[in-house]
C-alpha positions in Angstrom: 72.4 85.9 138.7 70.5 88.5 136.6 73.4 90.9 137.1 75.9 88.4 135.7 73.8 87.8 132.6 73.4 91.5 132.1 77.2 92.0 132.4 77.8 89.2 129.8 75.4 90.8 127.4 76.8 94.2 127.9 80.4 92.9 127.3 79.3 91.2 124.1 78.0 94.5 122.8 81.3 96.3 123.4 83.8 93.6 122.8 86.3 94.1 120.0 84.8 91.1 118.1 81.3 92.5 118.2 82.5 95.8 117.0 84.4 94.1 114.2 81.4 92.2 113.0 79.4 95.4 113.0 82.1 97.3 111.1 82.3 94.6 108.4 78.5 94.7 108.0 78.4 98.5 107.7 81.2 98.6 105.1 79.4 95.8 103.1 76.1 97.7 103.3 77.9 100.8 101.9 79.3 98.8 99.0 82.8 98.3 100.3 85.0 95.5 101.4 86.5 95.4 104.9 89.7 93.4 105.1 91.6 92.2 108.1 95.1 93.6 107.9 98.1 91.7 109.1 101.8 92.4 108.4 104.1 89.8 109.9 107.2 91.9 109.2 106.0 95.1 110.9 104.0 95.8 114.1 101.6 98.5 115.0 99.4 98.7 111.9 95.6 99.0 112.2 93.4 95.9 112.4 91.2 96.6 109.4 91.2 98.4 106.1 88.0 99.3 104.4 88.1 99.6 100.6 85.2 101.8 99.7 83.6 102.8 96.4 85.3 105.5 94.3 88.7 104.3 95.5 88.5 105.5 99.1 90.6 103.7 101.7 89.8 103.9 105.4 92.2 102.5 108.0 90.6 101.3 111.3 91.9 100.1 114.6 89.3 98.4 116.8 89.6 98.5 120.6 87.2 97.3 123.3 85.6 100.2 125.1 88.2 101.9 127.3 91.2 100.3 125.7 93.8 102.5 123.9 96.4 101.9 121.2 99.8 100.8 122.4 102.8 103.1 122.1 104.1 101.5 118.9 100.6 101.7 117.4 100.4 105.4 118.2 103.7 106.0 116.6 102.7 104.0 113.5 99.3 105.7 113.2 101.1 109.1 113.4 103.5 108.0 110.6 100.5 106.9 108.5 98.6 110.2 109.1 101.7 112.2 108.1 101.5 110.6 104.6 97.8 111.1 104.3 96.4 107.9 105.7 94.6 108.7 109.0 93.6 105.8 111.3 90.3 105.8 113.1 90.4 104.2 116.5 86.9 102.9 117.3 85.6 101.3 120.5 81.9 100.9 119.9 79.2 100.6 117.2 78.2 104.3 117.7 81.8 105.4 116.8 81.7 103.2 113.7 78.5 105.0 112.6 79.9 108.4 113.5 83.1 107.9 111.4 81.2 106.8 108.3 78.6 109.6 108.7 81.5 112.2 109.1 83.0 110.9 105.9 79.7 111.5 104.0 78.2 108.0 104.0 74.5 107.5 104.6 73.7 104.8 107.1 
């Protein structure tokens, strides 16, 4: 029984929803707004867009640990990167922290 509880707790820490809540909180702490992005006419765009101070925009795709973007997402992310909008694919809280630190934000 203890093993089942441990697995449930472990899953909750790495689930896409848990990472999403963490991301939203980090962006808010840094003075930004993290919006859920949805485009019903086009598929493959990232889950979230963070609008940060000084006009910086950060596109983010969230995946549960071990999951990867679909083929159409990889194509779309490549198109976005080609025009100067890289997409960060994040699968855990540590990766959220690492991206923002690499972009010069103090956490």
